C-alpha positions as CSV (number, residue, x, y, z in Angstrom):
1,M,-16.7,18.1,44.6
2,I,-14.6,18.2,41.4
3,N,-12.7,15.0,40.6
4,V,-9.0,15.6,40.2
5,H,-7.0,13.3,37.8
6,R,-3.4,13.4,36.8
7,P,-3.1,13.8,33.0
8,L,-2.4,10.7,31.0
9,V,-1.0,12.6,28.1
10,L,2.3,14.5,27.8
11,A,1.8,18.3,27.8
12,L,2.7,20.1,24.7
13,C,3.7,23.3,26.4
14,L,6.1,24.5,29.1
15,G,-8.1,42.8,20.6
16,F,-10.9,42.2,22.7
17,P,-13.5,44.7,21.3
18,V,-14.8,46.5,24.4
19,V,-18.0,47.9,25.7
20,P,-18.4,50.6,28.4
21,G,-18.3,49.5,32.0
22,A,-19.1,51.3,35.2
23,A,-17.2,54.6,35.7
24,V,-15.1,55.1,38.9
25,A,-14.7,58.5,40.5
26,D,-11.4,60.1,39.8
27,T,-9.6,60.8,43.0
28,T,-6.0,60.2,41.9
29,P,-3.9,63.1,40.6
30,L,-2.9,62.3,37.0
31,E,0.6,63.5,37.5
32,I,1.4,60.6,39.9
33,V,3.7,58.0,38.2
34,L,4.0,54.5,39.6
35,R,6.5,51.7,38.8
36,P,7.1,48.2,40.1
37,G,8.6,48.3,43.6
38,D,6.7,51.5,44.6
39,R,4.6,51.5,47.8
40,G,1.9,53.7,49.3
41,D,-1.7,54.9,49.0
42,S,-1.5,55.4,45.2
43,V,-0.5,51.8,44.8
44,E,-3.4,50.8,47.0
45,R,-5.8,52.7,44.8
46,L,-4.3,51.2,41.6
47,Q,-4.8,47.7,43.1
48,R,-8.4,48.4,44.2
49,L,-9.3,49.6,40.7
50,L,-7.7,46.5,39.2
51,R,-9.4,44.2,41.7
52,D,-12.8,45.8,41.2
53,E,-12.6,45.0,37.4
54,G,-11.4,41.4,37.9
55,Y,-7.7,41.8,37.0
56,L,-6.3,41.4,40.5
57,W,-7.2,39.0,43.3
58,G,-6.4,38.8,47.0
59,R,-5.6,41.5,49.4
60,V,-4.6,45.1,48.6
61,S,-1.0,45.3,49.8
62,G,0.1,48.8,48.7
63,V,3.1,47.2,47.1
64,Y,3.6,47.3,43.3
65,D,4.6,43.6,43.1
66,D,4.6,41.0,40.3
67,P,0.9,40.1,40.5
68,T,0.1,43.8,40.2
69,T,2.3,44.1,37.2
70,A,0.5,41.2,35.5
71,A,-2.8,42.7,36.3
72,V,-1.7,46.0,34.7
73,Y,-0.6,44.1,31.6
74,G,-4.1,42.5,31.3
75,F,-5.8,45.8,31.8
76,Q,-3.7,47.5,29.1
77,K,-4.1,44.7,26.6
78,L,-7.9,44.9,26.8
79,H,-7.9,48.7,26.5
80,G,-5.5,48.9,23.6
81,I,-2.6,50.4,25.6
82,R,0.9,49.1,24.8
83,P,1.7,46.9,27.8
84,R,4.3,48.4,30.2
85,A,4.5,48.5,33.9
86,K,4.7,52.3,34.2
87,I,1.5,53.9,35.5
88,D,1.1,57.4,34.0
89,H,-1.7,59.9,33.3
90,V,-2.9,57.8,30.3
91,M,-3.3,54.8,32.6
92,W,-5.0,56.8,35.4
93,R,-7.6,58.2,33.0
94,T,-8.3,54.8,31.6
95,L,-8.5,53.2,35.0
96,N,-11.1,55.8,36.0
97,R,-13.2,54.9,33.0
98,P,-12.7,51.1,32.6
99,R,-14.4,49.0,30.0
100,R,-15.5,45.4,30.1
101,P,-14.6,42.8,27.4
102,R,-17.1,42.2,24.7
103,P,-17.7,38.4,24.6
104,L,-16.0,36.4,21.9
105,V,-19.0,34.0,22.0
106,P,-22.0,36.2,22.7
107,N,-24.4,33.3,23.0
108,G,-22.1,31.1,24.9
109,A,-22.8,29.3,28.2
110,R,-23.4,31.4,31.3
111,D,-20.1,30.0,32.8
112,R,-17.2,29.7,30.4
113,V,-13.6,30.5,29.5
114,E,-12.7,32.7,26.5
115,I,-9.2,32.9,25.1
116,D,-8.3,35.7,22.7
117,L,-5.1,34.8,20.9
118,R,-4.8,38.1,19.1
119,R,-4.7,40.2,22.3
120,Q,-3.3,37.4,24.5
121,L,-6.1,37.6,27.0
122,L,-8.1,35.1,29.0
123,V,-11.5,35.9,30.4
124,V,-13.6,33.8,32.8
125,Y,-17.4,34.4,32.8
126,R,-19.8,33.6,35.6
127,D,-23.5,34.2,35.0
128,R,-22.3,35.9,31.7
129,R,-20.3,38.5,33.6
130,P,-16.4,38.7,33.5
131,V,-15.0,37.7,36.9
132,L,-11.4,37.1,35.9
133,I,-9.4,38.9,33.1
134,T,-5.8,38.0,32.8
135,H,-2.7,38.6,30.7
136,M,-1.5,35.3,29.1
137,S,1.0,33.8,26.6
138,S,0.0,31.2,24.0
139,G,1.8,29.1,21.3
140,A,4.9,30.8,19.8
141,G,4.2,29.6,16.3
142,V,7.7,28.2,15.8
143,T,8.9,24.7,15.1
144,F,10.2,22.6,18.0
145,C,11.2,18.9,18.3
146,N,10.7,16.5,21.2
147,G,11.3,12.8,21.3
148,G,12.2,12.7,17.6
149,R,9.0,14.4,16.5
150,C,8.8,18.0,15.3
151,R,5.8,20.2,15.3
152,T,4.6,23.8,15.3
153,A,4.0,25.4,18.7
154,T,0.4,26.5,18.2
155,T,-2.6,26.9,20.5
156,P,-5.6,25.2,18.8
157,V,-8.6,27.4,17.9
158,G,-12.1,26.2,18.5
159,D,-14.7,25.2,21.1
160,F,-13.5,22.8,23.8
161,R,-14.2,21.7,27.3
162,V,-11.9,21.2,30.3
163,T,-11.1,17.4,30.4
164,T,-8.6,17.1,33.2
165,R,-7.3,19.0,36.2
166,A,-3.8,18.6,37.7
167,P,-3.2,20.5,40.9
168,G,0.1,22.0,41.9
169,W,3.3,21.5,39.9
170,T,3.7,18.8,37.3
171,T,6.7,18.2,35.1
172,G,6.9,16.7,31.6
173,P,9.5,16.6,28.9
174,L,8.9,20.2,27.9
175,G,9.0,21.7,31.4
176,S,6.9,22.4,34.5
177,M,3.3,23.5,34.7
178,Y,1.2,24.7,37.7
179,N,-2.5,24.1,38.3
180,S,-3.0,22.7,34.9
181,L,-6.5,22.6,33.2
182,Y,-6.3,20.5,30.1
183,F,-8.9,21.3,27.4
184,V,-7.6,19.5,24.2
185,G,-5.1,16.7,24.1
186,G,-2.0,17.7,26.0
187,V,-2.8,21.4,25.8
188,A,-3.7,23.2,29.0
189,M,-4.2,26.5,30.7
190,H,-1.6,26.6,33.5
191,G,0.5,28.8,35.7
192,S,4.1,29.7,34.9
193,T,6.8,31.8,36.3
194,R,7.5,33.1,32.8
195,V,4.6,34.7,31.0
196,P,6.1,37.2,28.5
197,L,4.1,39.8,26.6
198,W,4.3,37.8,23.4
199,P,3.3,34.2,22.4
200,A,6.1,32.0,23.8
201,S,4.7,28.5,24.8
202,H,4.8,25.2,23.0
203,G,1.0,25.4,22.6
204,C,-0.5,25.8,26.1
205,V,-1.9,29.0,27.6
206,R,0.5,30.3,30.2
207,L,-0.9,32.4,33.0
208,P,0.7,34.4,35.9
209,M,0.8,32.3,39.1
210,K,-1.9,34.2,41.0
211,A,-4.2,34.1,37.9
212,A,-3.6,30.3,37.7
213,D,-4.6,29.9,41.3
214,R,-7.8,31.9,40.8
215,L,-8.6,30.0,37.5
216,Y,-8.2,26.7,39.2
217,Q,-10.6,27.7,41.9
218,L,-13.3,28.8,39.4
219,V,-13.1,26.2,36.6
220,G,-13.9,22.5,36.8
221,V,-14.0,19.6,34.4
222,G,-16.6,20.0,31.6
223,E,-16.5,23.8,31.5
224,P,-16.6,25.3,28.0
225,V,-13.3,26.8,26.7
226,H,-13.5,29.0,23.5
227,V,-10.3,29.9,21.7
228,R,-10.5,32.6,19.0
229,G,-8.2,34.7,16.9
230,R,-4.7,34.4,15.7
231,S,-1.6,35.2,17.6
232,T,1.4,37.2,16.3
233,V,4.2,34.8,15.5
234,V,7.6,35.7,17.0
235,S,11.1,34.7,16.0
236,N,13.0,31.7,17.5
237,N,15.5,34.0,19.2
238,R,13.1,36.2,21.0
239,R,13.2,35.9,24.8
C-alpha cells in the first residue's frame, strides 16, 4: 500500500520524436467530421482508437465530451498536428496509423514518468511501454509574486522522484490542485479544470482531470520523473 501524506510545502503552481506503432484497420470514412458535443458510432470509434493507444481511459460513451477532447489534443501533440478539437480526414488517417512516443530517457527505469516541455506532453511507462499519454500545461515562464516574493513560473528540468502524494483537492495560496504528485519542492503533477494548449501554470504540470485520476492510480512515491526540453514562453495577457 502506498503511504499518502499531505504536502508540508506550499505548491508553486495553480516534440516527442515518434516511432511506428501498430496499425489499425481503417473502417471509418475519411469524410466524417466530428466536433465536441457530437454523438454516435463514429465518436465511439474515435474513443476506442484513443483508448487503445493510451490517450483515453474509462468507458467508451459515444459522446464527444471534455475527456475525449483532451485525449485528442494529446494525440495531436505527439503526431505533430496542430491541436484542435475537430476530427477531419487528416486525423482519421493518423488515427489509423498511430505512432508511439520515443522515450526521452531510453535507458530509464522500466516504470517511470516522462515530461516533454517542448510538446507539452506527459507519458507514463510501465515495463518500458507507454500506458498513459496526456496533454498537459507547464510553467508559463512569466514573473509572478506571492507573499512578497517574486519568481519566474518555470517547471524545473532534470531527473526527480515522486516525494509526496496528496489525494483529492488541496488549496494553497496560488489556487487549487487535484490528486497532486509532488516531485521537486512544491512542484507537482496535478489535475486542473483549466489545462490550456500553452504553458500556463506557476511551475507545476497541470493535467486534465481524468488523466490526473489515472496518473494517481499508476504512480507512487519514489517513481522516477524525468523532465526534458524547453517550453514556449507566452505573454502575461494570454488566457
